[in-house]
CHARMM internal coordinates of N, CA and C (Angstrom, degrees):
IC EDIT
DIST 1 N 1 CA 1.5691
DIST 1 CA 1 C 1.5363
ANGL 1 N 1 CA 1 C 105.89
DIST 1 C 2 N 1.3482
ANGL 1 CA 1 C 2 N 112.94
DIHE 1 N 1 CA 1 C 2 N 134.10
DIST 2 N 2 CA 1.4981
ANGL 1 C 2 N 2 CA 119.93
DIHE 1 CA 1 C 2 N 2 CA 179.85
DIST 2 CA 2 C 1.4751
ANGL 2 N 2 CA 2 C 110.27
DIHE 1 C 2 N 2 CA 2 C -92.59
DIST 2 C 3 N 1.2927
ANGL 2 CA 2 C 3 N 119.45
DIHE 2 N 2 CA 2 C 3 N 135.37
DIST 3 N 3 CA 1.4292
ANGL 2 C 3 N 3 CA 125.09
DIHE 2 CA 2 C 3 N 3 CA 178.65
DIST 3 CA 3 C 1.5937
ANGL 3 N 3 CA 3 C 106.08
DIHE 2 C 3 N 3 CA 3 C -96.32
DIST 3 C 4 N 1.3000
ANGL 3 CA 3 C 4 N 115.32
DIHE 3 N 3 CA 3 C 4 N 137.05
DIST 4 N 4 CA 1.4042
ANGL 3 C 4 N 4 CA 116.84
DIHE 3 CA 3 C 4 N 4 CA 175.82
DIST 4 CA 4 C 1.5629
ANGL 4 N 4 CA 4 C 112.42
DIHE 3 C 4 N 4 CA 4 C -103.58
DIST 4 C 5 N 1.3673
ANGL 4 CA 4 C 5 N 112.95
DIHE 4 N 4 CA 4 C 5 N 20.49
DIST 5 N 5 CA 1.4983
ANGL 4 C 5 N 5 CA 118.59
DIHE 4 CA 4 C 5 N 5 CA -178.64
DIST 5 CA 5 C 1.5484
ANGL 5 N 5 CA 5 C 105.91
DIHE 4 C 5 N 5 CA 5 C -90.82
DIST 5 C 6 N 1.3099
ANGL 5 CA 5 C 6 N 114.84
DIHE 5 N 5 CA 5 C 6 N 128.23
DIST 6 N 6 CA 1.4858
ANGL 5 C 6 N 6 CA 120.00
DIHE 5 CA 5 C 6 N 6 CA 176.80
DIST 6 CA 6 C 1.5346
ANGL 6 N 6 CA 6 C 109.58
DIHE 5 C 6 N 6 CA 6 C -122.40
DIST 6 C 7 N 1.3117
ANGL 6 CA 6 C 7 N 114.09
DIHE 6 N 6 CA 6 C 7 N 156.08
DIST 7 N 7 CA 1.4187
ANGL 6 C 7 N 7 CA 121.75
DIHE 6 CA 6 C 7 N 7 CA 172.47
DIST 7 CA 7 C 1.5028
ANGL 7 N 7 CA 7 C 115.44
DIHE 6 C 7 N 7 CA 7 C -112.19
DIST 7 C 8 N 1.2720
ANGL 7 CA 7 C 8 N 117.60
DIHE 7 N 7 CA 7 C 8 N 144.56
DIST 8 N 8 CA 1.5240
ANGL 7 C 8 N 8 CA 122.03
DIHE 7 CA 7 C 8 N 8 CA -178.07
DIST 8 CA 8 C 1.5501
ANGL 8 N 8 CA 8 C 107.09
DIHE 7 C 8 N 8 CA 8 C -148.27
DIST 8 C 9 N 1.3663
ANGL 8 CA 8 C 9 N 111.82
DIHE 8 N 8 CA 8 C 9 N 141.48
DIST 9 N 9 CA 1.4329
ANGL 8 C 9 N 9 CA 120.00
DIHE 8 CA 8 C 9 N 9 CA 177.01
DIST 9 CA 9 C 1.4565
ANGL 9 N 9 CA 9 C 106.77
DIHE 8 C 9 N 9 CA 9 C -83.83
DIST 9 C 10 N 1.3975
ANGL 9 CA 9 C 10 N 117.76
DIHE 9 N 9 CA 9 C 10 N 137.52
DIST 10 N 10 CA 1.4984
ANGL 9 C 10 N 10 CA 121.86
DIHE 9 CA 9 C 10 N 10 CA -179.28
DIST 10 CA 10 C 1.5453
ANGL 10 N 10 CA 10 C 103.61
DIHE 9 C 10 N 10 CA 10 C -141.31
DIST 10 C 11 N 1.3761
ANGL 10 CA 10 C 11 N 111.93
DIHE 10 N 10 CA 10 C 11 N 171.12
DIST 11 N 11 CA 1.4248
ANGL 10 C 11 N 11 CA 122.07
DIHE 10 CA 10 C 11 N 11 CA 174.51
DIST 11 CA 11 C 1.5344
ANGL 11 N 11 CA 11 C 106.56
DIHE 10 C 11 N 11 CA 11 C -101.46
DIST 11 C 12 N 1.2748
ANGL 11 CA 11 C 12 N 120.95
DIHE 11 N 11 CA 11 C 12 N 115.14
DIST 12 N 12 CA 1.4733
ANGL 11 C 12 N 12 CA 125.63
DIHE 11 CA 11 C 12 N 12 CA -179.40
DIST 12 CA 12 C 1.5220
ANGL 12 N 12 CA 12 C 107.39
DIHE 11 C 12 N 12 CA 12 C -67.39
DIST 12 C 13 N 1.4295
ANGL 12 CA 12 C 13 N 117.54
DIHE 12 N 12 CA 12 C 13 N 140.23
DIST 13 N 13 CA 1.4357
ANGL 12 C 13 N 13 CA 122.40
DIHE 12 CA 12 C 13 N 13 CA 174.42
DIST 13 CA 13 C 1.5769
ANGL 13 N 13 CA 13 C 113.44
DIHE 12 C 13 N 13 CA 13 C -121.54
DIST 13 C 14 N 1.4059
ANGL 13 CA 13 C 14 N 111.28
DIHE 13 N 13 CA 13 C 14 N -48.92
DIST 14 N 14 CA 1.4783
ANGL 13 C 14 N 14 CA 115.37
DIHE 13 CA 13 C 14 N 14 CA -171.89
DIST 14 CA 14 C 1.4924
ANGL 14 N 14 CA 14 C 108.75
DIHE 13 C 14 N 14 CA 14 C -164.58
DIST 14 C 15 N 1.3694
ANGL 14 CA 14 C 15 N 117.30
DIHE 14 N 14 CA 14 C 15 N 150.61
DIST 15 N 15 CA 1.4568
ANGL 14 C 15 N 15 CA 123.26
DIHE 14 CA 14 C 15 N 15 CA 174.03
DIST 15 CA 15 C 1.5373
ANGL 15 N 15 CA 15 C 111.38
DIHE 14 C 15 N 15 CA 15 C -133.38
DIST 15 C 16 N 1.2917
ANGL 15 CA 15 C 16 N 113.21
DIHE 15 N 15 CA 15 C 16 N 138.17
DIST 16 N 16 CA 1.4882
ANGL 15 C 16 N 16 CA 124.31
DIHE 15 CA 15 C 16 N 16 CA 170.65
DIST 16 CA 16 C 1.4740
ANGL 16 N 16 CA 16 C 110.45
DIHE 15 C 16 N 16 CA 16 C -108.96
DIST 16 C 17 N 1.3758
ANGL 16 CA 16 C 17 N 119.18
DIHE 16 N 16 CA 16 C 17 N -175.91
DIST 17 N 17 CA 1.4106
ANGL 16 C 17 N 17 CA 119.95
DIHE 16 CA 16 C 17 N 17 CA 179.40
DIST 17 CA 17 C 1.5451
ANGL 17 N 17 CA 17 C 110.11
DIHE 16 C 17 N 17 CA 17 C -67.23
DIST 17 C 18 N 1.2844
ANGL 17 CA 17 C 18 N 121.55
DIHE 17 N 17 CA 17 C 18 N -22.76
DIST 18 N 18 CA 1.4225
ANGL 17 C 18 N 18 CA 123.63
DIHE 17 CA 17 C 18 N 18 CA -171.41
DIST 18 CA 18 C 1.5525
ANGL 18 N 18 CA 18 C 116.28
DIHE 17 C 18 N 18 CA 18 C -118.36
DIST 18 C 19 N 1.2931
ANGL 18 CA 18 C 19 N 118.59
DIHE 18 N 18 CA 18 C 19 N -17.30
DIST 19 N 19 CA 1.3896
ANGL 18 C 19 N 19 CA 123.76
DIHE 18 CA 18 C 19 N 19 CA -175.31
DIST 19 CA 19 C 1.5166
ANGL 19 N 19 CA 19 C 115.09
DIHE 18 C 19 N 19 CA 19 C -147.73
DIST 19 C 20 N 1.3491
ANGL 19 CA 19 C 20 N 115.88
DIHE 19 N 19 CA 19 C 20 N 160.01
DIST 20 N 20 CA 1.4413
ANGL 19 C 20 N 20 CA 120.51
DIHE 19 CA 19 C 20 N 20 CA 173.93
DIST 20 CA 20 C 1.4974
ANGL 20 N 20 CA 20 C 110.81
DIHE 19 C 20 N 20 CA 20 C -124.10
DIST 20 C 21 N 1.2644
ANGL 20 CA 20 C 21 N 117.06
DIHE 20 N 20 CA 20 C 21 N 140.27
DIST 21 N 21 CA 1.5095
ANGL 20 C 21 N 21 CA 126.29
DIHE 20 CA 20 C 21 N 21 CA -179.23
DIST 21 CA 21 C 1.5284
ANGL 21 N 21 CA 21 C 107.46
DIHE 20 C 21 N 21 CA 21 C -101.48
DIST 21 C 22 N 1.3188
ANGL 21 CA 21 C 22 N 119.68
DIHE 21 N 21 CA 21 C 22 N 124.49
DIST 22 N 22 CA 1.3961
ANGL 21 C 22 N 22 CA 128.34
DIHE 21 CA 21 C 22 N 22 CA 177.26
DIST 22 CA 22 C 1.4202
ANGL 22 N 22 CA 22 C 114.76
DIHE 21 C 22 N 22 CA 22 C -133.43
DIST 22 C 23 N 1.3704
ANGL 22 CA 22 C 23 N 118.82
DIHE 22 N 22 CA 22 C 23 N 166.58
DIST 23 N 23 CA 1.4639
ANGL 22 C 23 N 23 CA 121.47
DIHE 22 CA 22 C 23 N 23 CA 172.28
DIST 23 CA 23 C 1.5608
ANGL 23 N 23 CA 23 C 107.45
DIHE 22 C 23 N 23 CA 23 C -130.52
DIST 23 C 24 N 1.3714
ANGL 23 CA 23 C 24 N 111.24
DIHE 23 N 23 CA 23 C 24 N 155.61
DIST 24 N 24 CA 1.4995
ANGL 23 C 24 N 24 CA 115.99
DIHE 23 CA 23 C 24 N 24 CA 172.48
DIST 24 CA 24 C 1.5067
ANGL 24 N 24 CA 24 C 111.42
DIHE 23 C 24 N 24 CA 24 C -66.80
DIST 24 C 25 N 1.3301
ANGL 24 CA 24 C 25 N 117.58
DIHE 24 N 24 CA 24 C 25 N -40.92
DIST 25 N 25 CA 1.4064
ANGL 24 C 25 N 25 CA 124.57
DIHE 24 CA 24 C 25 N 25 CA 178.97
DIST 25 CA 25 C 1.6078
ANGL 25 N 25 CA 25 C 108.87
DIHE 24 C 25 N 25 CA 25 C -145.44
DIST 25 C 26 N 1.2793
ANGL 25 CA 25 C 26 N 114.84
DIHE 25 N 25 CA 25 C 26 N 175.27
DIST 26 N 26 CA 1.4973
ANGL 25 C 26 N 26 CA 116.45
DIHE 25 CA 25 C 26 N 26 CA -171.98
DIST 26 CA 26 C 1.5698
ANGL 26 N 26 CA 26 C 112.57
DIHE 25 C 26 N 26 CA 26 C -63.22
DIST 26 C 27 N 1.3013
ANGL 26 CA 26 C 27 N 119.79
DIHE 26 N 26 CA 26 C 27 N -29.16
DIST 27 N 27 CA 1.3993
ANGL 26 C 27 N 27 CA 120.87
DIHE 26 CA 26 C 27 N 27 CA -178.27
DIST 27 CA 27 C 1.5521
ANGL 27 N 27 CA 27 C 110.81
DIHE 26 C 27 N 27 CA 27 C -102.15
DIST 27 C 28 N 1.2449
ANGL 27 CA 27 C 28 N 120.10
DIHE 27 N 27 CA 27 C 28 N 11.78
DIST 28 N 28 CA 1.4334
ANGL 27 C 28 N 28 CA 123.52
DIHE 27 CA 27 C 28 N 28 CA -175.29
DIST 28 CA 28 C 1.5143
ANGL 28 N 28 CA 28 C 110.25
DIHE 27 C 28 N 28 CA 28 C -84.04
DIST 28 C 29 N 1.4217
ANGL 28 CA 28 C 29 N 112.86
DIHE 28 N 28 CA 28 C 29 N 172.06
DIST 29 N 29 CA 1.4386
ANGL 28 C 29 N 29 CA 119.89
DIHE 28 CA 28 C 29 N 29 CA -179.28
DIST 29 CA 29 C 1.5797
ANGL 29 N 29 CA 29 C 108.77
DIHE 28 C 29 N 29 CA 29 C -75.85
DIST 29 C 30 N 1.3701
ANGL 29 CA 29 C 30 N 113.89
DIHE 29 N 29 CA 29 C 30 N 153.78
DIST 30 N 30 CA 1.4673
ANGL 29 C 30 N 30 CA 119.15
DIHE 29 CA 29 C 30 N 30 CA 174.15
DIST 30 CA 30 C 1.5356
ANGL 30 N 30 CA 30 C 109.47
DIHE 29 C 30 N 30 CA 30 C -67.49
DIST 30 C 31 N 1.3462
ANGL 30 CA 30 C 31 N 116.64
DIHE 30 N 30 CA 30 C 31 N 136.82
DIST 31 N 31 CA 1.4205
ANGL 30 C 31 N 31 CA 123.67
DIHE 30 CA 30 C 31 N 31 CA 176.99
DIST 31 CA 31 C 1.4968
ANGL 31 N 31 CA 31 C 106.98
DIHE 30 C 31 N 31 CA 31 C -125.38
DIST 31 C 32 N 1.2926
ANGL 31 CA 31 C 32 N 119.41
DIHE 31 N 31 CA 31 C 32 N 119.34
DIST 32 N 32 CA 1.4509
ANGL 31 C 32 N 32 CA 123.40
DIHE 31 CA 31 C 32 N 32 CA 177.18
DIST 32 CA 32 C 1.4921
ANGL 32 N 32 CA 32 C 111.23
DIHE 31 C 32 N 32 CA 32 C -95.31
DIST 32 C 33 N 1.2928
ANGL 32 CA 32 C 33 N 113.48
DIHE 32 N 32 CA 32 C 33 N 134.07
DIST 33 N 33 CA 1.5505
ANGL 32 C 33 N 33 CA 120.53
DIHE 32 CA 32 C 33 N 33 CA 178.72
DIST 33 CA 33 C 1.5949
ANGL 33 N 33 CA 33 C 106.37
DIHE 32 C 33 N 33 CA 33 C -126.31
DIST 33 C 34 N 1.3083
ANGL 33 CA 33 C 34 N 113.07
DIHE 33 N 33 CA 33 C 34 N 135.10
DIST 34 N 34 CA 1.4665
ANGL 33 C 34 N 34 CA 119.85
DIHE 33 CA 33 C 34 N 34 CA 178.35
DIST 34 CA 34 C 1.6527
ANGL 34 N 34 CA 34 C 108.51
DIHE 33 C 34 N 34 CA 34 C -70.01
DIST 34 C 35 N 1.3115
ANGL 34 CA 34 C 35 N 112.43
DIHE 34 N 34 CA 34 C 35 N 128.39
DIST 35 N 35 CA 1.4988
ANGL 34 C 35 N 35 CA 114.56
DIHE 34 CA 34 C 35 N 35 CA 176.14
DIST 35 CA 35 C 1.5863
ANGL 35 N 35 CA 35 C 113.10
DIHE 34 C 35 N 35 CA 35 C -66.14
DIST 35 C 36 N 1.2410
ANGL 35 CA 35 C 36 N 117.39
DIHE 35 N 35 CA 35 C 36 N -18.49
DIST 36 N 36 CA 1.5011
ANGL 35 C 36 N 36 CA 119.27
DIHE 35 CA 35 C 36 N 36 CA 174.20
DIST 36 CA 36 C 1.5178
ANGL 36 N 36 CA 36 C 113.36
DIHE 35 C 36 N 36 CA 36 C -67.22
DIST 36 C 37 N 1.4039
ANGL 36 CA 36 C 37 N 117.54
DIHE 36 N 36 CA 36 C 37 N -19.62
DIST 37 N 37 CA 1.3544
ANGL 36 C 37 N 37 CA 122.72
DIHE 36 CA 36 C 37 N 37 CA -176.38
DIST 37 CA 37 C 1.5788
ANGL 37 N 37 CA 37 C 116.58
DIHE 36 C 37 N 37 CA 37 C -105.28
DIST 37 C 38 N 1.3863
ANGL 37 CA 37 C 38 N 114.07
DIHE 37 N 37 CA 37 C 38 N -18.86
DIST 38 N 38 CA 1.4049
ANGL 37 C 38 N 38 CA 118.76
DIHE 37 CA 37 C 38 N 38 CA -171.72
DIST 38 CA 38 C 1.4690
ANGL 38 N 38 CA 38 C 113.23
DIHE 37 C 38 N 38 CA 38 C -131.82
DIST 38 C 39 N 1.3962
ANGL 38 CA 38 C 39 N 118.57
DIHE 38 N 38 CA 38 C 39 N 168.61
DIST 39 N 39 CA 1.4046
ANGL 38 C 39 N 39 CA 123.80
DIHE 38 CA 38 C 39 N 39 CA 170.86
DIST 39 CA 39 C 1.5591
ANGL 39 N 39 CA 39 C 106.07
DIHE 38 C 39 N 39 CA 39 C -127.05
DIST 39 C 40 N 1.3620
ANGL 39 CA 39 C 40 N 117.25
DIHE 39 N 39 CA 39 C 40 N 140.10
DIST 40 N 40 CA 1.4641
ANGL 39 C 40 N 40 CA 122.84
DIHE 39 CA 39 C 40 N 40 CA -176.38
DIST 40 CA 40 C 1.4932
ANGL 40 N 40 CA 40 C 108.86
DIHE 39 C 40 N 40 CA 40 C -130.28
DIST 40 C 41 N 1.3072
ANGL 40 CA 40 C 41 N 113.23
DIHE 40 N 40 CA 40 C 41 N 136.38
DIST 41 N 41 CA 1.4979
ANGL 40 C 41 N 41 CA 119.47
DIHE 40 CA 40 C 41 N 41 CA 177.35
DIST 41 CA 41 C 1.4858
ANGL 41 N 41 CA 41 C 110.88
DIHE 40 C 41 N 41 CA 41 C -137.34
DIST 41 C 42 N 1.3213
ANGL 41 CA 41 C 42 N 118.11
DIHE 41 N 41 CA 41 C 42 N 141.61
DIST 42 N 42 CA 1.4781
ANGL 41 C 42 N 42 CA 118.54
DIHE 41 CA 41 C 42 N 42 CA 172.09
DIST 42 CA 42 C 1.5387
ANGL 42 N 42 CA 42 C 110.67
DIHE 41 C 42 N 42 CA 42 C -63.62
DIST 42 C 43 N 1.2874
ANGL 42 CA 42 C 43 N 114.22
DIHE 42 N 42 CA 42 C 43 N 140.52
DIST 43 N 43 CA 1.4854
ANGL 42 C 43 N 43 CA 117.58
DIHE 42 CA 42 C 43 N 43 CA -177.85
DIST 43 CA 43 C 1.5226
ANGL 43 N 43 CA 43 C 112.53
DIHE 42 C 43 N 43 CA 43 C -85.03
DIST 43 C 44 N 1.3130
ANGL 43 CA 43 C 44 N 118.71
DIHE 43 N 43 CA 43 C 44 N -53.01
DIST 44 N 44 CA 1.4876
ANGL 43 C 44 N 44 CA 119.86
DIHE 43 CA 43 C 44 N 44 CA -174.11
DIST 44 CA 44 C 1.4727
ANGL 44 N 44 CA 44 C 114.72
DIHE 43 C 44 N 44 CA 44 C -121.75
DIST 44 C 45 N 1.3162
ANGL 44 CA 44 C 45 N 114.31
DIHE 44 N 44 CA 44 C 45 N 16.19
DIST 45 N 45 CA 1.5187
ANGL 44 C 45 N 45 CA 120.09
DIHE 44 CA 44 C 45 N 45 CA 177.09
DIST 45 CA 45 C 1.5452
ANGL 45 N 45 CA 45 C 107.56
DIHE 44 C 45 N 45 CA 45 C -130.89
DIST 45 C 46 N 1.2977
ANGL 45 CA 45 C 46 N 114.58
DIHE 45 N 45 CA 45 C 46 N 161.23
DIST 46 N 46 CA 1.4938
ANGL 45 C 46 N 46 CA 117.04
DIHE 45 CA 45 C 46 N 46 CA -175.83
DIST 46 CA 46 C 1.5665
ANGL 46 N 46 CA 46 C 111.93
DIHE 45 C 46 N 46 CA 46 C -72.40
DIST 46 C 47 N 1.3279
ANGL 46 CA 46 C 47 N 116.29
DIHE 46 N 46 CA 46 C 47 N -24.79
DIST 47 N 47 CA 1.4795
ANGL 46 C 47 N 47 CA 119.71
DIHE 46 CA 46 C 47 N 47 CA 179.94
DIST 47 CA 47 C 1.5028
ANGL 47 N 47 CA 47 C 110.19
DIHE 46 C 47 N 47 CA 47 C -142.71
DIST 47 C 48 N 1.2815
ANGL 47 CA 47 C 48 N 112.90
DIHE 47 N 47 CA 47 C 48 N 162.47
DIST 48 N 48 CA 1.5967
ANGL 47 C 48 N 48 CA 120.94
DIHE 47 CA 47 C 48 N 48 CA 175.38
DIST 48 CA 48 C 1.5423
ANGL 48 N 48 CA 48 C 106.18
DIHE 47 C 48 N 48 CA 48 C -69.11
DIST 48 C 49 N 1.3871
ANGL 48 CA 48 C 49 N 108.50
DIHE 48 N 48 CA 48 C 49 N 128.73
DIST 49 N 49 CA 1.4829
ANGL 48 C 49 N 49 CA 118.13
DIHE 48 CA 48 C 49 N 49 CA 173.35
DIST 49 CA 49 C 1.4648
ANGL 49 N 49 CA 49 C 103.99
DIHE 48 C 49 N 49 CA 49 C -138.32
DIST 49 C 50 N 1.3239
ANGL 49 CA 49 C 50 N 115.77
DIHE 49 N 49 CA 49 C 50 N 153.68
DIST 50 N 50 CA 1.5006
ANGL 49 C 50 N 50 CA 123.45
DIHE 49 CA 49 C 50 N 50 CA 176.49
DIST 50 CA 50 C 1.5148
ANGL 50 N 50 CA 50 C 109.07
DIHE 49 C 50 N 50 CA 50 C -54.80
DIST 50 C 51 N 1.2784
ANGL 50 CA 50 C 51 N 119.30
DIHE 50 N 50 CA 50 C 51 N 128.81
DIST 51 N 51 CA 1.4341
ANGL 50 C 51 N 51 CA 123.05
DIHE 50 CA 50 C 51 N 51 CA 179.82
DIST 51 CA 51 C 1.5477
ANGL 51 N 51 CA 51 C 119.40
DIHE 50 C 51 N 51 CA 51 C 89.39
DIST 51 C 52 N 1.3452
ANGL 51 CA 51 C 52 N 114.20
DIHE 51 N 51 CA 51 C 52 N -8.11
DIST 52 N 52 CA 1.4432
ANGL 51 C 52 N 52 CA 118.56
DIHE 51 CA 51 C 52 N 52 CA -177.76
DIST 52 CA 52 C 1.5015
ANGL 52 N 52 CA 52 C 109.75
DIHE 51 C 52 N 52 CA 52 C -85.50
DIST 52 C 53 N 1.3875
ANGL 52 CA 52 C 53 N 113.50
DIHE 52 N 52 CA 52 C 53 N 155.11
DIST 53 N 53 CA 1.5213
ANGL 52 C 53 N 53 CA 118.25
DIHE 52 CA 52 C 53 N 53 CA -179.56
DIST 53 CA 53 C 1.5067
ANGL 53 N 53 CA 53 C 104.66
DIHE 52 C 53 N 53 CA 53 C -80.78
DIST 53 C 54 N 1.3464
ANGL 53 CA 53 C 54 N 116.42
DIHE 53 N 53 CA 53 C 54 N 137.60
DIST 54 N 54 CA 1.4604
ANGL 53 C 54 N 54 CA 123.18
DIHE 53 CA 53 C 54 N 54 CA -179.84
DIST 54 CA 54 C 1.5320
ANGL 54 N 54 CA 54 C 104.58
DIHE 53 C 54 N 54 CA 54 C -135.06
DIST 54 C 55 N 1.3486
ANGL 54 CA 54 C 55 N 110.83
DIHE 54 N 54 CA 54 C 55 N 159.05
DIST 55 N 55 CA 1.4677
ANGL 54 C 55 N 55 CA 119.33
DIHE 54 CA 54 C 55 N 55 CA 172.86
DIST 55 CA 55 C 1.5780
ANGL 55 N 55 CA 55 C 108.09
DIHE 54 C 55 N 55 CA 55 C -110.62
DIST 55 C 56 N 1.3566
ANGL 55 CA 55 C 56 N 110.86
DIHE 55 N 55 CA 55 C 56 N 125.83
DIST 56 N 56 CA 1.4843
ANGL 55 C 56 N 56 CA 119.09
DIHE 55 CA 55 C 56 N 56 CA 176.29
DIST 56 CA 56 C 1.5190
ANGL 56 N 56 CA 56 C 107.59
DIHE 55 C 56 N 56 CA 56 C -103.92
DIST 56 C 57 N 1.3636
ANGL 56 CA 56 C 57 N 118.14
DIHE 56 N 56 CA 56 C 57 N 127.28
DIST 57 N 57 CA 1.4505
ANGL 56 C 57 N 57 CA 123.80
DIHE 56 CA 56 C 57 N 57 CA 168.72
DIST 57 CA 57 C 1.4514
ANGL 57 N 57 CA 57 C 110.52
DIHE 56 C 57 N 57 CA 57 C -108.50
DIST 57 C 58 N 1.3637
ANGL 57 CA 57 C 58 N 114.92
DIHE 57 N 57 CA 57 C 58 N 126.12
DIST 58 N 58 CA 1.4986
ANGL 57 C 58 N 58 CA 116.43
DIHE 57 CA 57 C 58 N 58 CA -177.93
DIST 58 CA 58 C 1.4866
ANGL 58 N 58 CA 58 C 107.62
DIHE 57 C 58 N 58 CA 58 C -161.41
DIST 58 C 59 N 1.3562
ANGL 58 CA 58 C 59 N 114.98
DIHE 58 N 58 CA 58 C 59 N 176.12
DIST 59 N 59 CA 1.5539
ANGL 58 C 59 N 59 CA 121.85
DIHE 58 CA 58 C 59 N 59 CA 179.51
DIST 59 CA 59 C 1.5267
ANGL 59 N 59 CA 59 C 106.71
DIHE 58 C 59 N 59 CA 59 C -64.13
DIST 59 C 60 N 1.3564
ANGL 59 CA 59 C 60 N 111.71
DIHE 59 N 59 CA 59 C 60 N 142.07
DIST 60 N 60 CA 1.3963
ANGL 59 C 60 N 60 CA 119.03
DIHE 59 CA 59 C 60 N 60 CA 176.82
DIST 60 CA 60 C 1.4744
ANGL 60 N 60 CA 60 C 114.43
DIHE 59 C 60 N 60 CA 60 C -54.42
DIST 60 C 61 N 1.3655
ANGL 60 CA 60 C 61 N 117.71
DIHE 60 N 60 CA 60 C 61 N -44.65
DIST 61 N 61 CA 1.4136
ANGL 60 C 61 N 61 CA 121.89
DIHE 60 CA 60 C 61 N 61 CA -179.06
DIST 61 CA 61 C 1.5188
ANGL 61 N 61 CA 61 C 112.95
DIHE 60 C 61 N 61 CA 61 C -56.52
DIST 61 C 62 N 1.3395
ANGL 61 CA 61 C 62 N 117.32
DIHE 61 N 61 CA 61 C 62 N -41.38
DIST 62 N 62 CA 1.4864
ANGL 61 C 62 N 62 CA 120.86
DIHE 61 CA 61 C 62 N 62 CA 179.87
DIST 62 CA 62 C 1.5287
ANGL 62 N 62 CA 62 C 112.87
DIHE 61 C 62 N 62 CA 62 C -67.69
DIST 62 C 63 N 1.3664
ANGL 62 CA 62 C 63 N 115.49
DIHE 62 N 62 CA 62 C 63 N -46.07
DIST 63 N 63 CA 1.3674
ANGL 62 C 63 N 63 CA 120.88
DIHE 62 CA 62 C 63 N 63 CA -174.90
DIST 63 CA 63 C 1.5895
ANGL 63 N 63 CA 63 C 109.24
DIHE 62 C 63 N 63 CA 63 C -67.36
DIST 63 C 64 N 1.3009
ANGL 63 CA 63 C 64 N 115.95
DIHE 63 N 63 CA 63 C 64 N -35.44
DIST 64 N 64 CA 1.4688
ANGL 63 C 64 N 64 CA 124.83
DIHE 63 CA 63 C 64 N 64 CA 173.69
DIST 64 CA 64 C 1.4819
ANGL 64 N 64 CA 64 C 109.05
DIHE 63 C 64 N 64 CA 64 C -61.78
DIST 64 C 65 N 1.4085
ANGL 64 CA 64 C 65 N 113.54
DIHE 64 N 64 CA 64 C 65 N -57.64
DIST 65 N 65 CA 1.5025
ANGL 64 C 65 N 65 CA 118.35
DIHE 64 CA 64 C 65 N 65 CA 179.52
DIST 65 CA 65 C 1.5969
ANGL 65 N 65 CA 65 C 115.17
DIHE 64 C 65 N 65 CA 65 C -52.02
DIST 65 C 66 N 1.2966
ANGL 65 CA 65 C 66 N 116.10
DIHE 65 N 65 CA 65 C 66 N -34.82
DIST 66 N 66 CA 1.4540
ANGL 65 C 66 N 66 CA 120.84
DIHE 65 CA 65 C 66 N 66 CA 179.64
DIST 66 CA 66 C 1.4705
ANGL 66 N 66 CA 66 C 114.47
DIHE 65 C 66 N 66 CA 66 C -86.33
DIST 66 C 67 N 1.3064
ANGL 66 CA 66 C 67 N 117.59
DIHE 66 N 66 CA 66 C 67 N -0.73
DIST 67 N 67 CA 1.4930
ANGL 66 C 67 N 67 CA 123.59
DIHE 66 CA 66 C 67 N 67 CA 176.76
DIST 67 CA 67 C 1.4487
ANGL 67 N 67 CA 67 C 113.08
DIHE 66 C 67 N 67 CA 67 C 82.70
DIST 67 C 68 N 1.2859
ANGL 67 CA 67 C 68 N 122.91
DIHE 67 N 67 CA 67 C 68 N 19.68
DIST 68 N 68 CA 1.4522
ANGL 67 C 68 N 68 CA 121.03
DIHE 67 CA 67 C 68 N 68 CA 177.82
DIST 68 CA 68 C 1.4928
ANGL 68 N 68 CA 68 C 115.81
DIHE 67 C 68 N 68 CA 68 C -96.62
DIST 68 C 69 N 1.2442
ANGL 68 CA 68 C 69 N 114.58
DIHE 68 N 68 CA 68 C 69 N -5.28
DIST 69 N 69 CA 1.5943
ANGL 68 C 69 N 69 CA 118.28
DIHE 68 CA 68 C 69 N 69 CA 174.29
DIST 69 CA 69 C 1.5266
ANGL 69 N 69 CA 69 C 107.74
DIHE 68 C 69 N 69 CA 69 C -121.33
END
COOR INIT
IC SEED 1 N 1 CA 1 C
IC BUILD
């Protein structure tokens, strides 16, 4: 069975109750992702903070649509 879940490194910006804002790089555009569709974890720090590198896991179609793949 093929999984369509992909992982991508991002720069964490902000989180609300329903979505997370990330960037591909520090100077990139804000990209909003629905928390109902993805998981996000800090990569090299104990918790998510603005500007930290994070790993987003989510459906390939969503990450492609948002320009992350």
